[in-house]
N, C-alpha and C positions, 0 to 999 in steps of 0.2 A: 657447433655448426662447422662442418668440414669446409675445406677450400672450394670443393666443387659445388657444395650446397649454395655458396654465395653467388655463383654464376648460374645456378639453376640447371646444371647439365649433368647431374649425377645419374648413373645408370645402375640398374640392378644386375645381379650375376648373370642373367640370361640376355644381356645386351638390349633390353627393352628399356627405353627411357622411363624413369619413374613418373613423369608427367603424362605418360600414355601417348596416344596418337596426336601428332602435331600436324595440322593441315599444312600442305605445301612442303612437308619434309618426308619424302618417301622412305627414308631409312627407319622411320618410326611406324610404318604401316605393317599390319599383320601379313605374314607370308604363308600362304597355303599352296602347296606345290604338287604337281604330277610327278611322281617318282619313277614310274615305269609303265609301259604299255604291255598288254597281253592279248594279242589278237587270236581269234579262232576263225578259220576260214575254210570253205570249200570253193569250188570254182564259181559259184553264183551267189553265195551268201557269206556275210562276215559278221562276227560279233567282236567288239573291242571292249576290254576291261582296262581300267586305269587304277593304279595304286595311288591314292591321294593322301598326302600327309599335312596335318595342321602343325606347322612349324612356328607356333605362337603360344605363349604361356597362358592363354585364356581360351575359353570355348568360342568356336565360330560355327555358323550355320552355312553349309554348302548350299547355295541357291540353285545354280544351273551350270551346265557346260554346253558349249556350242562347238561341234566338231563335225566335219564332213557335211556341212550345210543342214545339220539337224541340231535341235536343242533338246536336251534331256534335263528335266527337273530332277534335282537330287534331294533337296529339302531334308538334309540330314545334319544333325548337330554333332560336331566332333569335339571331343575333349582335347585339352592341351597336349600337343606332341603325339596325337593319335594318328594311326595310319589305317586305311581301309580300302578295299577293292570295290569298285563300282562298275556296273555295266553302263557304258556311255554311248555305244552305238550298236544297233542290231538292224541290219538292212542289207541291201545289195552289196556284193563285192565291189571294190573300187577299181574303176578302169582309167582313172587319172589321179594325179597327185593333187590333193586338196590340203594345202600345207599349213593351215593355222587352226588353233583351238583357243577358246576363251573360257576361263573358269571364273565364275562370279560367286562371291561369298560375302557374309556380313559378320561383324563382331556382335556377340550377344550382349556385351556390356553397353556399348555405345549405340548399337544398331546402325553402324556405318557400313556402306557397301564398298567392296574392293574387287579388282579384277586382275588376273594374271593372264598373259598372252604367251602362247607357245608356238614354235615352229615345229611341225611334225616332219620326220624323215621317214622314208619308205624303202622297202626292197621290192624289186620288180620280179614277178613270176612270168617268164616268157611263155611257158606252156599254156597258161590260160589267159595271158595278157592282163593280169590284175596286179594291183599294188597293195602291199601289206605294210601297215604302219609299224615302224620299228622303235622309234624313240621320240620323246617330246623334250624340246629345248626351250627353257624360259627365255623370253625376249624382253629385255629391258626391266625397268623397275615395276613394282606393284603400282597399280593405278587406283586412285580414289575416284570412283565413278559417279557418286551422287553428292560430291563434296562441297 
């Protein structure tokens, strides 16, 4: 038994505590992140694609994303460290900044739900008075939402 085994704080090579998710300790929560945004827009309509990455050594199921006052069910299982592009918004072009997005996912092993919150930044197009999302910035730690 190693020194760290005695204290119960050993970690595996991927910085995930061996005991798994510890309630109340957000550093042990799985992290699924929006890596980049890819908008497609004309003056009246916009589609937004997000590249989402499972930065966790186990499978997770992407549940849903809420962005620009719309919720899109994703219902997709991501393998460990997998990255994929998803259409997350398909609707009217934005005429104001709606600055937050929420991504909800669950671990496949424990069935526990988590959420990450993002602040969205925009560029403004003066010609047609629309806003185009440019980046997503993670705000704060991962939240255990049904914990």
